[in-house]
N, C-alpha and C positions, 0 to 999 in steps of 0.2 A: 322144451328147447329154450335156451337163454337168448335174450336179445342184447345182452351186454357185449360190447366190443372186447376182444381179447387184448391184453397188454402188448404194447410194442416192445422192441428190443431196448429202447431208451428208458422205459419206465418199469419199476418193479411190479410184480404181480400182486403183492400185498403192500398197500401204502403204509401199514403200521409196522412193518419189519425194518429193523435197523441193520446196517452192516455190522460185522463182528467188531468188538472193541479192540483197540490196538494192543493193550497190555502194558505192563510196567516197563519192560525192556524198550519197547518202541517209544514210549513216553520219555524215558531217560535219554534215548538217542536223539529224539527231537529237541529236548531241552538242551542237550550238549551242543547240537548244531546251532541253536539260537545263541547260546553263550559264545561259541567260537566266532560266529558271524559278527556279533556285537563287539567282541574283542578285536577282530581284524578291522572293523570299521572304526573303532576307537583309536587304534594305532594310526590309521590313516588320517583321522581327524586331528590327532595330536601333532602329526607331521605338518599339517597345514597351519598350525598355530591357533590356539583358542582365544588368545587375547585376555582381556580382563572384563569384569562386569560393566565397567564404564565405557570400554572400547573393545567390543567383541571382535574376534578375528574370524577368518573364513572357516575355521574348524569348530566354531562354537556350537552351531546347531547340529552338525554331524556328531559332535561329541555328546551332546545331550541325548540325541536319538540312540546312539550306540550304548550309552549308559543305561537307558531305558530297556534296550534289548537284553543287555546282560542281566539286569534285575529281573525282567520277565522270564528269562531262561532259568534263572535260579529258582524262581517261584514255581515254574513248571516242573522242575526237578523235584522240588519239595512236595509237590502234589501228585507225583507220578503214580504212586500206589493207589491213591483215592480217586483218580480221574478215570472215568469210563466213557467220556464223550468223544474221544479221539477214535478214528476208524483205522482198521488195518489197511496197509498198502495192498491194493488189488489192481486188476487190469484197468479199473475205472480211474486209478490214480495217474495213468499214463499222460492224459492231457495236461495235468498240473506239471509233471516233469518236463514235458515238451515246452510249456510256457516258460518255465524257469530257464531251460536251455536256450530258448530263443532270446530271452532277456540277457543272458550272459553273452551271447553272440552280438546282440545289439550294443552292449557296453563295450565290447572288444573293438567294434568297427567305427563307433561314433567319433572317436578321436582321429581316425584316419580319413574318413570321407565326409565328416560333418553329420549333423543330426537329421537333416531333411529326408534323405533317401532311406536310411535305416528306420526312421520313425514311420514313414509311410508304409514301408514293407512290413514292419512288425505289426502295425495296426491292421493292415490288410490280412496278414497271416492269421492273427488272432481272430479277426472277424469271420473270415471266409473258412478257414480250416478248423479252428477250435470252436468257433461260435456257430458255424454252419449258416452264416448269413448269405443272402443272395449276392451275386457278383456285383450288381449295381450298388447295393447298399454298402458292400465292403469297399468298393472303389471310392464312392462319394464320402463316406465317413472317414476313411483313412486319410484322404487328401484334405478334407476339411479340418480334421484334428491336427494334422501336420501344420497347416496354415495358421490355425488358432494358437498352437504352441509357439510357432515362430513369432507371431504378433505379440504374444504375451511375454515370452522369455527374452527374445532378441530385441523386439521393438519397444515394448513398454518397460520391462524391468532391466534392460541393458545387461543381461546375464552374459558373461563371457564363456559361451560354449562354442565348440567348433561348428561352424555352419558354412554352407557354400555361397550364400548370397548376402 
């Protein structure tokens, strides 16, 4: 009779097994999404104005990050056939999709009601639902993070983001 505990639903039964590789098509789709995201972000950055090297505009850093995304997406596409470290989308991918969806919702409402309430709610959701933290930890950390972000971005850096207070 074995004294070993059986694996739970959250952990694989064999720690050495990997999920199936994504394959070339999935790798190309992923690379295409990265390039398209970088292109959309670059278009937004250019609309803000990138300025010059001596006097950067508000779109300078977004343009640099967007360009990096495009380059990385192209490199991902070039390595699509040789890459086997990406995993297939499975049921375990759902929390990632939920996290992306909640981030999209966050961005959509932040301009309307400010960043304080959406930030606290997003952090709470990620901690409590996706991270399975305790209720107390989720409340304390989400409120503390929101206060820290407020102090940093609004107070210290004087960033012009929509806020309530």
